[in-house]
N, C-alpha and C positions, 0 to 999 in steps of 0.2 A: 545421735539425735540432731535434728536441724536446729538452727539458731538464727537469731536476729542480732545485728550489731546494735549496741546501745545508742540512744540518742546523744547527740553532742550538744554542748551549750549553745543556746540560740537556735536549736533545731526548728526549722519551719514546720515540721510534722508534729511537734509536741502538741498534746491535747489541750493545753492551756490556751492555744491560739484561736479557739472557737471551732466553728464547723469546718470540716475538711472536705474539699471537693473530691469527686470521684477520681479525677486524674491525679491529684496529689496522693490519694490513698494508693492508687495503682503504682505510682512512682515509688512510693515507700516500699511496697511489696517487692518490686523489681530490684530496688537498690539494696534492701536489707536481707532478703531471703536468699539463702545459699542452697543450690541444688544438692540433693542427696548423693552420697557415694554408693557404689555398688551396682553391679549389673548381673544379668543372667541371660542364658541363651534358651530360646523357646522355639518349638515348631510353629509354623506359620499360623495355624488356626488359633493356637493359644496366645499368639502375639497381638491379636486384634485389640485395638484401643490402647496398646502400650506405646511407650516412647522409644524411638530408635536411639541406641546408645552410641553408634558409630556410623560414619558415612557408608552408604551402600554404593559401591562403584561397580560398574558393569565390567565383567571379565571377558565378555564376548559381545558381538553385535546382536541387536534385537531389531528386526528378525535376523537370525543367523545367516540367512541366504536370501538372494533376490527371489521373490515369488509373485505369483499372479494374484491381482486384486479381484479378478472376476473369472467366471467361466467363459471361455472363448478359445482363441487361436493365437499361438505365439508364432512370430515370423521375423525375418530380417527385412527391414524396409527396402534396403538396396536390392533385394532379390525380387521385388514385386514387378511383374511384367506389365506391359501396357494394358492388357485385359484384366489385370488385378486378380488373376486366378492362380492359385498354388495348389499342388497336390499335398494331401495330408499324410505325412510320413510316420507320425507317432502319436501316442496318446499318453499324457502325463497326469496322474492324480496326486493329491496331497499325500505326502509320505513316501512317494516313489522317486527314486533317483532319476535324474534327467540325463540322457545321452546328448552329445553335441547335435545340433540341428543340421541335417544335411543341407548343403547349398540348394537354393531354389525350392525349398519345401516349407510347409507350415506344420505345427504340432497342435493337436487338440490338447487343451490344458484346462484344468479345473482350479477353482479358487484355492489358494494356499500352496499349490504345487510349485516346485522350483522351476525357474526360467531356464530353458535349455541353453547351454553355451552357444553363442552365435545369434540368438534372437535378441531384438532390441525393442520390441513392441508387442502388445497383446491387444487383439481386436475383441470387443465384447461379442458374445454369441449373437445378440439381437442385431448387431451391425453387420452381420455376415449372412451369406445365403449359399446353399449348395450350388455347385457348378454342374448342373445336368443330372445329378442323381439325388434321390431323396435321402434325407437324414433318417437313420444313422448309417446307411450303407455307402454314403458318398465317399469318394476318394480324392475330391478336389473341392476347394472352397473359394468363393469370391470375397475379397477383403476390401475394406475401405482404403483409399489411397492417401488420405490426409492426416493420418495419425502421426503425432510427433514422436521423437525418440523417447523411450521410457513410458509410453502410454500404458496405463493400467498395470504397471509394474511397481511393486513395493521393493525398493532396494534394500540390500543388507544394511543394518544399522539405521534405517529410517526412523525408528522410534528412539532407540538409545544406541550410541556407538560404543565400541569397546574402549574402556578407559574413562568413559564419561561418568560424572556424578549423577546417579539416579535418584537418590534420596539423601537429604542432609541429616546429620545427627540432630536429634530434637524433633524429628517429624513424628507426628502421631499416626500410628499405623491403622489406616482404615482399609476397607475392602480393595479399592484400587491400588493402594501401596502394597498390600500383600500379594495381589495379583501380579504386580510388576516384579516383586522379589521372586515369585515363582517362575515367571517368564525368564528371569535371568539365571534360573537354575539354583536358587537359594532355598533349601528346605527349612532352614532355621535362621533366626535373626537374634542379634544381641540387643537386649532392651535394658532400660534403666530399672532400678528397683522402685517398686510402688511405695509411695509414702503411706505409713500406717496412721490412719486418722481416727481419733477417739471422739465420739459424739455423745454429749450430754443434753438432756433437757433440764430445766430448772423450774421449781415451783411446787408448793404444797398442794396446789389445786389440781395437779395433774394425776391422772389415773391411767394405767396401761389399757390399751384396747382389749376388749374381752372381759375386763373386770367390771363389776357393778359400780355405778357412780354413787358416791356418797354425797350428802348435801354440799352444795357450793363447789363441786368438783367438775372437771371436764376431762375427756379423754385426750391423751397426749398425741398430737398430730405432727408437731414440728420435727421431732426426732425421726420419725418415719419418712417425712418429706425430705429431710437432709440426707438420710441414708440412701434414699432412692436417687437423689441428685448426685451423690458420690459414686453410685454405681455407673453413672455415665462418664466418669473420669478415671484416669489411670491411678487409682488409689485403692487401698485396702481399708474399708470402713469397719469400725468396731463399735457396736452398740454398748454404751456405758451406763444406760439407764437414766433415772431421774434424780437430780440433786434436790434435797430439801431446802427450804428457805431458812437456812441457818449458816451464819458466817463461818464458824469454825469448820463445820462439815464440808462446806463448799471449798474452803481453802485447802483442807486436807485432801479432798478428793482430786482437786486439780493438781496439786503438787505430786501426789502419788501417780496419777495418770500421766503426768508430763515425763516421767522417767521411762515410760513404756511406749510412747507414741512420738511420731514426728510432727504432729499437729493436733491440737484439741479444738473442737468446735462445740460451742454451747449456744443455746437459744434461751432468751430471757435473762433477767437479772443484770442488765447493763444500763438501766435508766438511773434516775436519781432518787428513787424511793428508798424507804428504810429497809425494805425486804429485797433490794437489788444488791446481791452480794458478789457477783462475778467480777465486776469492774474493781471493786474494792479488794478482792482477793488477788487480782493481778497486781494492783498497786502495792499491796502489802507484802507480797511474796516474790515479786519480780519487777518488771519494768513495763509501764503502760506507754505505748507509742502514740496512740491517738484514741479519742473518744468523740463520738458524734460526727456524722456525715451530713453534708449539705444535700440531702436526698429525701424525697417524700414518696412513698413510705420507706423507712429504713434509717432514720436519723440516729437512734441510739445503737452504736456498734463500737465495740472496744477491741483493739488489737494490741497485744503485748507479748511478753515472754516470761515463762516460769521455768526455772531450772534448765535453761537452754532450749526450751521447746516453745515454738510460737503458739499462742492461744488467741483464738478469734471468738469474741462474744457477739452473737447475732441478736437482733431484736426478738422479742417474744411474740409479737403479732405475726401470723403466718405469712401474709403477703410481704411484709417488711423483711422477714427472715429470708425469703426467697430473693428479693431484690438485693439485699446485702450479700447473700451467698454468691450471686452471679458477679457482683462487682469486686468482692474481696476474697472469698474462699476459693472461687474457681481459678483466678490468676495465681493465687498463692500456691494452690495444689499443683497446678501445671508447672510453676516455677520450681517447686520442690522436686517434681518428677523429671526435671531437665528438659521440658518441652520448649519448643520455639514459641515466640509470642503469638498468641491466637486471640485476637479481639472478638468480642461478641458479634454475632452476625447482625447486620443491620440492612434494612431496605427502606424505600420511601413509598408512602401510600397517602392519598388524600384523606383528610378528616371527613367523616360523615356526621360530625357533631360540633357543637360550640362548647368552649370551656374557658373559664377565667381562673387565673392562679396568681399567687403572690410571687414577686421576684426574689431571687437569692438562693433558691433550692431547685435542684433538678427533680422533676416530677415524673412518675411512671403511672400511666393509666392502663388498665386492662382493656384490651380491644379484641374484636373478632374481625377477620378480613373477609368481606363479602363483596364479590364482584370488583375486587381490587381496591376497595375503600375500607378504612378503619372505622369500625362501629364500636362505640364505647359501651362497656358493661354498665348497666343502669345504677349500680351502687359502688361507692368508692372505699368503703372501710378497709383498713389494713388487716382486720381480723377475719375478713370474708374469704375463707379458703376455697369455697365453691366458685368464687369468681375466677380463680386460676384454672379450675377444672373445666369451666364453661367458656373459656376464651382461648386464644391461640397466640397472643403476642402482647408485648408491652409497647405502648406509645411513649416515646421518650421526649419530654418537653424540656428544653434547655433552661438554665438558671434565669436568663434575662427575659424569658417569655412571660407575658402577662395575659395574653388572650389568644385563643385558637378559635377560628371560625370554620364553618363547613367549607370544604374545598381547599383549605390550606394544606400544603405538603407536610407530612409528619415523618419523623424518623421512627421506624418500627423495629423492635427486636423480637423475631419469631421464637416461640418456645422450641420448635423442632430441633432436635439434636442437643438441646440443653437440658431438657426434662427427661 
C-alpha cells in the first residue's frame, strides 16, 4: 500500500496552521506521496490512459526511409536540361521498392513512396505539365527549375531518429502516444500499476439511486460523480458504498478499507459538526496532514493516513467535492500512478459578468464559454450539481482578487478531459 511520510515538528503543512493554499496542498502531495511499485505489459489498445513505466526509445528511424510528401515526380536537379523536360522512366507507389533513378530521367511518384536513389527533389503534380502528350500516356514531363534540394521529400528519421527518446517514463498514454509507439513497431508497452481507489459517501441522509426516498433523505450523487471522475484517470475505482453518521462505524470502515486500497476517497464528514466523523477518524486512527483549504467552494477537505494508506476526505457539497477532487485527488492519484506532473489545463477568456469577492481564498465560479467570453452561471451554491452539468468550465479567481468586471481577463479551467 502507498503511504505518506509523517509530519515533522513545525511542519508548515500541519492543519493547525489554518487554511492551506492550493499550491501548498499540491506541494504536500508531491513531497509526501510515493509512487506505487509494480508494472505490467499491455497491448497498445489496452494501454490507453495508462502511465508509461519505462522510456520508449526508437530502435529505428521514423519514417524508416526517405519518402515523397506529395503525388508528383522525383528527379535529380542537376539532370534538369535547359528546357526543363525529362522523360518519365518509372512509376513508384507506396509500398513499392524503388530502383535507382536512371540519369537524365524522372520518376512518377505517389505520396509515401520511397525516393529512388539518385533523386534529390520531388515536384508536386500541380506544378508540372505534360511535355507534348496528354496524361496519363505522356512519357515526358516539364518540371519547375527552382525547387531546392530535398523539396517535398520526407527524410528518414524526420519524425524520430533511431536511438532518440520518443516518450519519457511517466507519460500518460493518449491516442497520439499509442500511435507513435505503433509507428515505432511496438505492439505492447510496459505501464505502471493502477492505484486501487476506494470511494465512500457519508451521511444518514443518503439513499442509493433507484431506492425510494424516505423523509429527509436525498439520493447519493457524490459517490457516482467521484467514480466517474476516477474513470478518466489511470486508477481502478471501487465503490465502497455509504458510511453512516456513526463515529465507530466510520473509523472501523476506514481502517478495514485502508488495508485493501492504495487510497481512500470520502465525501462529507470533514467539517466541524458533531456528525462529521471522517476527519476525527483520521486523527484518532492515523495522522491528519491538513484540514481546510483556502478555496471556495471546497474549504473543508482533510488529508491524512490510516494504516499506511492515504485518506482524502472531500467536502459533502457536490460542487465543492469536484473542486477539491481536481486540486487534491487528481494530482495525488497521478503521483501514485507514477505520472509526470500534469497541471490542470488553463486558458484565458474575458469575463462577461461582474463579481465581488472577499480576499484570502481562491474562488471558482461555474461559467460557459460563448463567443470566447466566460458567462457566469446565474446561481453560486456549492450544492447545485446541475450547475456543473450546464456549464463547461471553472473561472479561477485568485486569492487577492476582490472585484471582477466585464471585460477583465479570467483564468478558465475547461472541464473537457477532466470530467
